[in-house]
ROLODREN-799206 format. One line per field, with one value per atom (N, C-alpha, C, O): atom name; x, y, z; chain. Coordinates in Angstrom, 2 decimals. Each point is the difference from the previous one (the first is absolute). Layout:
BEGIN
atom (CA; ...)
c1 (X; ...)
c2 (Y; ...)
c3 (Z; ...)
mol (A; ...)
END
This chain:
BEGIN
atom (N; CA; C; O; N; CA; C; O; N; CA; C; O; N; CA; C; O; N; CA; C; O; N; CA; C; O; N; CA; C; O; N; CA; C; O; N; CA; C; O; N; CA; C; O; N; CA; C; O; N; CA; C; O; N; CA; C; O; N; CA; C; O; N; CA; C; O; N; CA; C; O; N; CA; C; O; N; CA; C; O; N; CA; C; O; N; CA; C; O; N; CA; C; O; N; CA; C; O; N; CA; C; O; N; CA; C; O; N; CA; C; O; N; CA; C; O; N; CA; C; O; N; CA; C; O; N; CA; C; O; N; CA; C; O; N; CA; C; O; N; CA; C; O; N; CA; C; O; N; CA; C; O; N; CA; C; O; N; CA; C; O; N; CA; C; O; N; CA; C; O; N; CA; C; O; N; CA; C; O; N; CA; C; O; N; CA; C; O; N; CA; C; O; N; CA; C; O; N; CA; C; O; N; CA; C; O; N; CA; C; O; N; CA; C; O; N; CA; C; O; N; CA; C; O; N; CA; C; O; N; CA; C; O; N; CA; C; O; N; CA; C; O; N; CA; C; O; N; CA; C; O; N; CA; C; O; N; CA; C; O; N; CA; C; O; N; CA; C; O; N; CA; C; O; N; CA; C; O; N; CA; C; O; N; CA; C; O; N; CA; C; O; N; CA; C; O; N; CA; C; O; N; CA; C; O; N; CA; C; O; N; CA; C; O; N; CA; C; O; N; CA; C; O; N; CA; C; O; N; CA; C; O; N; CA; C; O; N; CA; C; O; N; CA; C; O; N; CA; C; O; N; CA; C; O; N; CA; C; O; N; CA; C; O; N; CA; C; O; N; CA; C; O; N; CA; C; O; N; CA; C; O; N; CA; C; O; N; CA; C; O; N; CA; C; O; N; CA; C; O; N; CA; C; O; N; CA; C; O; N; CA; C; O; N; CA; C; O; N; CA; C; O; N; CA; C; O; N; CA; C; O; N; CA; C; O; N; CA; C; O; N; CA; C; O; N; CA; C; O; N; CA; C; O; N; CA; C; O; N; CA; C; O; N; CA; C; O; N; CA; C; O; N; CA; C; O; N; CA; C; O; N; CA; C; O; N; CA; C; O; N; CA; C; O; N; CA; C; O; N; CA; C; O; N; CA; C; O; N; CA; C; O; N; CA; C; O; N; CA; C; O; N; CA; C; O; N; CA; C; O; N; CA; C; O; N; CA; C; O; N; CA; C; O; N; CA; C; O; N; CA; C; O; N; CA; C; O; N; CA; C; O)
c1 (118.00; 0.52; -0.51; -1.20; 2.15; -0.38; 0.84; 1.18; -1.82; 0.68; -0.47; -1.18; 2.11; -0.35; 0.68; 1.23; -2.03; 0.51; 0.11; -0.84; 1.87; 0.19; 0.80; 0.51; -0.40; 0.85; -0.74; 0.63; -1.93; -0.76; 0.04; 0.48; -0.99; -0.04; -0.41; -0.47; 0.66; -0.33; 1.29; 0.92; -0.86; 1.20; -0.41; -1.07; 1.92; -0.28; 0.37; 0.78; -1.35; 0.34; 1.51; 0.65; -0.12; 1.44; 0.76; 1.20; -1.88; 0.65; 0.12; -0.36; 0.87; 0.25; -0.54; -0.09; -0.26; -0.37; 0.52; 0.14; 0.13; 0.35; -0.99; -0.08; -0.65; -0.93; 0.71; 0.87; -1.25; 0.54; -1.14; -1.10; 1.39; -0.95; 0.74; 0.79; -1.06; 0.62; -0.82; -1.22; 1.92; -0.70; 0.41; 1.07; -1.91; 0.32; -0.83; -1.05; 1.54; -0.75; 0.31; -0.61; 1.57; 0.38; 1.40; 0.52; 0.06; 1.31; -0.17; -0.56; 1.04; -0.33; 0.37; -0.80; 2.00; 0.44; -0.56; 0.42; -1.36; -0.68; -1.29; -0.61; 0.21; -1.28; 0.14; 0.85; -1.71; -0.09; -0.75; -0.98; 1.46; -0.65; -0.38; 0.82; -2.04; -0.46; -0.40; -0.42; 0.56; -0.54; -1.19; 0.07; -1.13; -1.21; -0.42; 0.46; -1.32; -0.53; -1.45; -0.45; -0.25; -1.41; -0.32; 0.08; -0.44; -0.42; -1.51; -0.70; 0.20; -1.44; -0.81; 0.27; -1.26; -0.87; 0.59; -0.62; 1.82; 0.65; 0.27; 0.01; 0.22; 0.34; 1.46; 0.84; -0.58; 1.37; 0.84; -0.40; 1.54; 0.86; 1.38; 0.51; 0.08; 1.34; 1.02; -0.08; 1.03; 1.03; 1.34; 0.67; -0.28; 1.29; -0.01; -0.83; 1.77; 0.12; 1.46; 0.76; -0.37; 1.34; -0.17; -0.67; 1.29; -0.17; 0.73; 1.07; -1.66; 0.72; 1.20; 0.08; 0.83; 1.20; 0.94; 0.88; -1.02; 1.03; -0.16; 0.91; -2.03; -0.16; -0.20; 0.19; -0.57; -0.27; -1.24; -0.85; 0.75; -1.03; -0.90; 0.33; -1.46; -1.02; -0.66; -0.27; 0.00; -0.63; -1.12; 0.07; -1.11; -0.99; 0.59; 0.88; -1.37; 0.63; 0.06; 0.97; -1.97; -0.06; 1.05; 0.21; 0.45; 1.01; 1.40; 0.95; -0.81; 1.33; 0.94; -0.35; 1.56; 0.98; -0.14; 0.88; -1.96; -0.21; -0.03; 0.45; -0.97; -0.12; 1.00; 0.32; 0.18; 0.92; -0.40; -0.13; -0.07; -0.32; 1.27; 0.81; -0.67; 1.20; -0.37; -1.00; 1.84; -0.28; 1.23; 1.12; -1.32; 1.06; -0.40; -0.81; 1.38; -0.39; 0.34; -0.73; 1.84; 0.42; -0.99; -0.17; -0.47; -0.97; -1.43; -0.95; 0.77; -1.34; -0.88; -1.18; 1.78; -0.69; 0.16; 1.07; -2.15; 0.02; -0.25; -0.87; 1.63; -0.10; -0.53; 0.19; -0.85; -0.38; 0.49; -0.60; 1.69; 0.54; -0.74; -0.02; -0.59; -0.81; 0.61; 0.03; 0.45; 0.62; -0.83; -0.83; 1.08; -0.70; -1.51; -0.66; 0.13; -1.41; -0.89; 0.33; -1.47; -0.98; -1.34; -0.27; -0.57; -1.31; -0.80; -0.75; 0.92; -0.74; 0.51; -0.60; 1.70; 0.47; -0.72; 0.17; -0.97; -0.74; -0.94; -0.83; 0.97; -0.79; 0.37; 0.96; -1.73; 0.40; 0.80; -0.45; 1.62; 0.90; -0.01; 0.06; -0.13; -0.05; 1.12; 0.37; 0.16; 0.88; -0.73; -0.89; 1.28; -0.69; 0.95; 1.01; -1.33; 0.80; -0.84; -1.18; 1.80; -0.70; -0.31; 0.60; -1.52; -0.40; 1.05; 1.10; -1.42; 0.94; 0.57; -0.70; 1.96; 0.71; 0.05; 0.14; -0.24; -0.10; 1.27; 0.06; 0.96; 1.20; 0.07; 0.84; -1.72; 0.00; -0.67; -0.91; 1.36; -0.53; -1.29; -0.19; -0.69; -1.24; -0.49; 0.16; -0.77; -0.63; -1.51; -0.72; 0.26; -1.41; -0.30; 0.61; -1.54; -0.22; -0.60; 0.12; -0.76; -0.70; 0.93; -0.46; 1.74; 0.91; 0.66; 0.79; -1.10; 0.60; -0.96; -1.18; 1.71; -0.85; 0.06; -0.92; 2.03; 0.18; 0.30; 0.81; -1.49; 0.09; 0.33; -0.48; 1.30; 0.22; -1.04; -0.78; 0.78; -0.87; 0.63; 1.20; -1.95; 0.53; 0.71; -0.15; 0.92; 0.64; -0.31; 0.14; -0.55; -0.47; 1.18; 0.90; -0.92; 0.96; -0.79; -0.91; 1.26; -0.66; 1.05; 0.94; -1.11; 0.94; -0.73; -0.98; 1.46; -0.65; 0.60; 1.19; -2.04; 0.47; 0.51; 0.43)
c2 (75.22; 1.36; 0.58; 0.01; 0.46; 0.62; 1.24; 0.05; 0.96; 1.22; 0.33; -0.12; 0.53; 0.34; 1.31; 0.09; 0.91; 1.32; 0.11; -0.53; 1.22; 0.22; 1.27; 0.59; -0.17; 1.13; 1.28; 1.01; -1.03; 1.20; 0.31; -0.80; 1.96; 0.39; 1.44; 0.65; -0.16; 1.38; 0.80; -0.40; 1.54; 0.81; 1.46; 0.35; 0.51; 1.43; 0.61; -0.56; 1.73; 0.74; 0.18; 0.38; -0.65; 0.11; -1.29; -0.09; -0.90; -1.26; -0.91; 0.38; -1.58; -0.95; -1.38; -0.38; -0.36; -1.41; -0.73; 0.60; -1.87; -0.83; -1.15; -0.83; 0.80; -1.09; -1.11; 0.26; -1.49; -1.16; -0.75; -0.10; -0.43; -0.85; -1.31; -0.08; -0.93; -1.31; -0.76; -0.08; -0.48; -0.68; -1.46; -0.37; -0.44; -1.40; -0.52; 0.55; -1.62; -0.64; 0.50; -0.45; 1.37; 0.49; 0.62; 0.22; 0.05; 0.63; 1.51; 0.62; -0.05; 1.39; 0.96; 0.86; -0.99; 1.03; -0.20; 0.66; -1.57; -0.17; 0.81; 0.07; 0.54; 0.70; 1.37; 0.21; 0.69; 1.28; -0.20; -0.74; 1.41; 0.02; 1.43; 0.92; -0.73; 1.34; 0.11; -0.98; 2.19; 0.33; 0.95; 0.94; -1.23; 0.81; 0.38; -0.61; 1.60; 0.36; 0.43; 0.49; -0.69; 0.38; 0.62; -0.64; 1.91; 0.73; -0.15; -0.29; 0.47; -0.14; 0.92; 1.19; -1.78; 0.78; 0.37; 0.73; -1.23; 0.34; -1.25; -1.12; 1.31; -1.12; -0.42; 0.80; -2.04; -0.50; 0.66; 0.01; 0.52; 0.70; -0.64; -0.52; 0.59; -0.50; 0.96; 1.21; -1.74; 0.80; -0.15; 0.99; -2.22; -0.24; -1.36; -0.87; 0.70; -1.26; -0.25; 0.94; -2.20; -0.37; -1.00; -1.02; 1.32; -0.78; -1.32; -0.09; -0.95; -1.26; 0.20; 0.99; -1.94; 0.03; 1.13; -0.24; 1.45; 1.01; 0.73; 0.73; -0.89; 0.61; 1.50; 0.65; -0.10; 1.44; 0.28; -0.87; 2.11; 0.33; 1.13; 0.77; -0.69; 1.00; 0.41; -0.83; 2.14; 0.52; 0.95; 0.71; -0.70; 1.04; 1.32; 0.01; 1.09; 1.28; 0.34; 0.60; -0.98; 0.42; -0.66; 0.44; -1.48; -0.68; 0.12; -0.48; 1.08; 0.13; 0.75; 1.04; -1.59; 0.61; -0.41; 0.30; -0.98; -0.45; -1.52; -0.55; -0.12; -1.46; -0.61; 0.59; -1.77; -0.73; -1.46; -0.65; 0.13; -1.41; -0.74; 0.50; -1.72; -0.79; -1.48; -0.39; -0.40; -1.44; -0.79; 0.33; -1.38; -0.93; -1.36; -0.71; 0.35; -1.25; -1.22; -0.99; 1.05; -1.14; -0.27; -1.14; 2.20; -0.15; -0.01; -0.09; 0.19; 0.04; 1.07; -0.22; 1.36; 1.05; 1.34; 0.33; 0.43; 1.37; 0.93; -0.27; 1.34; 0.93; 1.35; 0.39; 0.29; 1.39; 0.80; -0.04; 0.76; 0.88; 1.32; 0.66; -0.29; 1.22; 0.96; -0.28; 1.40; 1.01; 1.28; 0.21; 0.65; 1.28; -0.21; 0.66; -1.56; -0.34; 1.16; 0.78; -0.70; 1.05; -0.63; -1.15; 1.89; -0.55; -0.52; -0.96; 1.58; -0.44; -1.32; -0.55; 0.03; -1.33; -1.10; -1.18; 1.55; -0.99; -0.78; 0.56; -1.89; -0.88; -1.44; -0.28; -0.62; -1.40; -0.18; 0.38; -0.95; -0.19; -1.47; -0.91; 0.73; -1.33; -0.15; 0.96; -2.17; -0.29; -0.96; -0.75; 0.80; -0.78; -0.38; 0.68; -1.76; -0.45; 0.05; -0.34; 0.77; 0.01; -1.42; -0.96; 0.86; -1.29; -0.57; 0.54; -1.61; -0.64; 0.99; 0.89; -1.06; 0.88; 1.43; 0.92; -0.74; 1.35; 0.49; 0.09; 0.23; 0.51; 1.53; 0.59; 0.04; 1.45; 0.64; -0.58; 1.80; 0.70; 0.73; 0.49; -0.44; 0.76; 0.35; -0.78; 1.95; 0.37; -0.20; 0.38; -0.99; -0.32; -1.35; -1.00; 0.95; -1.24; -1.10; -1.17; 1.48; -1.01; -1.00; -1.07; 1.38; -0.92; -0.96; -0.86; 1.00; -0.86; -1.13; 0.22; -1.45; -1.17; -0.63; -0.69; 0.94; -0.65; 1.07; 0.90; -1.02; 1.02; -0.63; -1.08; 1.78; -0.40; 0.64; 0.85; -1.27; 0.67; 1.35; 0.19; 0.71; 1.32; 0.13; -0.83; 1.90; 0.35; 1.47; 0.85; -0.56; 1.34; 0.92; -0.34; 1.50; 1.06; 1.20; 0.49; -0.03; 1.16; 1.03; -0.28; 1.49; 1.09; 1.05; 0.59; -0.36; 0.97; 1.39; 0.15; 0.86; 1.38; 0.60; 1.15)
c3 (82.91; 0.14; 1.32; 0.28; 0.52; 1.27; 0.25; -0.33; 0.91; 0.42; 1.41; 0.31; 0.53; 1.37; 0.39; 0.07; 0.17; 0.38; 1.51; 0.74; -0.29; 1.43; 0.21; -0.95; 2.21; 0.33; 0.32; 0.33; -0.43; 0.32; 1.49; 0.80; -0.45; 1.39; 0.16; -0.93; 2.14; 0.35; 0.11; 0.70; -1.40; 0.01; -0.02; -0.48; 1.01; 0.00; -1.35; -0.77; 0.50; -1.21; -0.08; 0.97; -2.15; -0.21; 0.25; -0.28; 0.82; 0.30; -1.21; -1.12; 1.36; -1.07; 0.35; 1.16; -2.20; 0.13; -1.23; -1.07; 1.22; -1.15; -0.09; 0.90; -1.98; -0.25; -0.77; -0.83; 1.11; -0.70; -0.68; 0.53; -1.69; -0.72; -0.31; -0.94; 1.75; -0.21; -1.03; 0.09; -1.08; -1.08; -0.10; 0.48; -1.08; -0.24; -1.16; -0.33; -0.28; -1.07; -1.39; -0.97; 0.86; -1.33; 0.09; 1.09; -2.25; -0.06; 0.08; -0.90; 2.00; 0.31; -1.11; -0.36; -0.20; -0.94; -1.42; -0.94; 0.81; -1.30; -0.10; -1.06; 2.17; 0.04; 0.67; 0.86; -1.28; 0.70; 1.31; 0.07; 0.95; 1.31; 0.31; -0.14; 0.56; 0.34; 1.45; 0.63; -0.12; 1.33; -0.22; -0.79; 1.51; -0.08; 1.41; 0.97; -0.86; 1.31; -0.13; -1.03; 2.12; 0.03; 1.35; 1.04; -1.09; 1.19; 0.17; -0.97; 2.18; 0.23; -0.91; -0.09; -0.58; -0.86; -1.34; -0.77; 0.47; -1.26; -0.81; 0.53; -1.81; -0.85; 0.21; 0.43; -0.73; 0.08; -1.10; -1.17; 1.54; -0.95; -0.07; 0.99; -2.18; -0.18; 0.59; -0.22; 0.95; 0.65; -0.71; -0.30; 0.03; -0.60; -0.67; 0.29; -1.19; -0.73; -0.32; -0.25; 0.26; -0.46; -1.13; 0.15; -1.25; -1.21; 0.09; 0.60; -1.20; -0.13; -0.92; -0.73; 0.77; -0.83; 0.44; 0.83; -1.38; 0.26; 1.33; 0.39; 0.32; 1.31; -0.02; 1.03; -2.15; -0.01; 0.84; 0.20; 0.27; 0.99; -0.46; -0.91; 1.56; -0.32; 1.31; 0.86; -0.73; 1.22; -0.36; -1.01; 1.83; -0.15; 0.50; 0.86; -1.38; 0.28; 1.49; 0.45; 0.29; 1.40; 0.89; 1.13; -1.61; 0.82; -0.57; 0.61; -1.76; -0.61; 0.93; 0.55; -0.40; 0.88; 1.45; 0.81; -0.46; 1.38; 0.12; 1.01; -2.00; 0.02; -0.97; -1.04; 1.39; -0.87; -0.03; 1.04; -2.24; -0.16; -0.40; -0.77; 1.30; -0.31; 0.05; 0.59; -1.22; -0.12; 0.41; -0.41; 1.19; 0.37; -0.55; 0.59; -1.73; -0.65; 0.86; 0.00; 0.71; 0.83; 1.13; 0.42; 0.06; 1.08; -0.51; 0.79; -2.12; -0.58; 0.64; 0.26; -0.01; 0.74; -0.70; -0.51; 0.51; -0.49; 1.19; 0.83; -0.75; 1.11; -0.48; -1.15; 2.06; -0.24; 1.20; 1.07; -1.28; 1.05; -0.07; -1.03; 2.13; 0.04; 1.00; 1.20; -1.68; 0.83; -0.02; -0.89; 1.88; 0.08; -0.14; -0.81; 1.59; -0.12; 0.43; 0.89; -1.55; 0.25; 0.39; -0.33; 1.03; 0.38; -1.20; 0.12; -1.26; -1.19; -0.57; -0.92; 1.47; -0.39; 0.76; -0.30; 1.28; 0.77; -0.89; -0.71; 0.76; -0.86; 0.29; 0.72; -1.28; -0.05; -1.28; -1.08; 1.21; -1.13; -0.44; 0.82; -2.13; -0.59; -1.03; -0.67; 0.55; -1.12; -0.95; 0.41; -1.66; -1.01; -1.13; -0.23; -0.46; -1.14; -1.26; 0.00; -1.07; -1.28; -0.44; 0.48; -1.39; -0.54; -0.95; -0.08; -0.63; -0.93; -1.00; -0.47; 0.15; -0.94; 0.49; -0.80; 2.08; 0.52; 0.66; 1.23; -2.04; 0.63; -0.02; 0.68; -1.46; -0.09; 1.19; 0.60; -0.24; 1.17; -0.34; -1.12; 2.09; -0.11; 1.38; 0.94; -0.80; 1.27; -0.06; 0.92; -2.00; -0.12; 0.61; -0.37; 1.29; 0.75; -0.86; 0.36; -1.46; -0.78; -0.67; -0.41; 0.27; -0.67; 0.98; -0.41; 1.67; 1.01; 0.34; 0.28; -0.31; 0.14; 1.39; 0.42; 0.28; 1.30; 1.04; -0.22; 1.37; 1.04; 1.34; 0.33; 0.43; 1.37; 0.90; -0.43; 1.68; 0.97; 0.34; -0.21; 0.70; 0.26; 1.33; 0.90; -0.79; 1.26; 0.28; -0.88; 2.10; 0.34; 0.30; 0.77; -1.38; 0.30; 0.51; -0.67; 1.85; 0.59; 0.36; 0.74; -1.27; 0.26; 0.82; -0.45; 1.65; 0.87; -0.20; -0.27; 0.42; -0.20; 1.30; 0.02)
mol (A; A; A; A; A; A; A; A; A; A; A; A; A; A; A; A; A; A; A; A; A; A; A; A; A; A; A; A; A; A; A; A; A; A; A; A; A; A; A; A; A; A; A; A; A; A; A; A; A; A; A; A; A; A; A; A; A; A; A; A; A; A; A; A; A; A; A; A; A; A; A; A; A; A; A; A; A; A; A; A; A; A; A; A; A; A; A; A; A; A; A; A; A; A; A; A; A; A; A; A; A; A; A; A; A; A; A; A; A; A; A; A; A; A; A; A; A; A; A; A; A; A; A; A; A; A; A; A; A; A; A; A; A; A; A; A; A; A; A; A; A; A; A; A; A; A; A; A; A; A; A; A; A; A; A; A; A; A; A; A; A; A; A; A; A; A; A; A; A; A; A; A; A; A; A; A; A; A; A; A; A; A; A; A; A; A; A; A; A; A; A; A; A; A; A; A; A; A; A; A; A; A; A; A; A; A; A; A; A; A; A; A; A; A; A; A; A; A; A; A; A; A; A; A; A; A; A; A; A; A; A; A; A; A; A; A; A; A; A; A; A; A; A; A; A; A; A; A; A; A; A; A; A; A; A; A; A; A; A; A; A; A; A; A; A; A; A; A; A; A; A; A; A; A; A; A; A; A; A; A; A; A; A; A; A; A; A; A; A; A; A; A; A; A; A; A; A; A; A; A; A; A; A; A; A; A; A; A; A; A; A; A; A; A; A; A; A; A; A; A; A; A; A; A; A; A; A; A; A; A; A; A; A; A; A; A; A; A; A; A; A; A; A; A; A; A; A; A; A; A; A; A; A; A; A; A; A; A; A; A; A; A; A; A; A; A; A; A; A; A; A; A; A; A; A; A; A; A; A; A; A; A; A; A; A; A; A; A; A; A; A; A; A; A; A; A; A; A; A; A; A; A; A; A; A; A; A; A; A; A; A; A; A; A; A; A; A; A; A; A; A; A; A; A; A; A; A; A; A; A; A; A; A; A; A; A; A; A; A; A; A; A; A; A; A; A; A; A; A; A; A; A; A; A; A; A; A; A; A; A; A; A; A; A; A; A; A; A; A; A; A; A; A; A; A; A; A; A; A; A; A; A; A; A; A; A; A; A; A; A; A; A; A; A; A; A; A; A; A; A)
END
């Protein structure tokens, strides 16, 4: 099982970025995939999740209406479209896959067994 996050960068307030999480070693739509972020000095927090099977989604309140998670099964990739970015979105962003039998969505990091490396997102004011 492998996950690789990419797409981070430096953007001004109000700008957009699209993060990608390329996966391999498993059937993507059988598992929930989550996006998490960790700002300096803060705990890693769940941002969004896409459920295995039906693809339903979940967002933390601070990103609702601004971020969109999506899945492309043919490309084995999960995306996080981030619009109207704010300085408080600055963090290292990680994607993760739930453990065995884990198709349900959760923003709690403890249920995720596999993690990609992070990608830095910096939003300037």
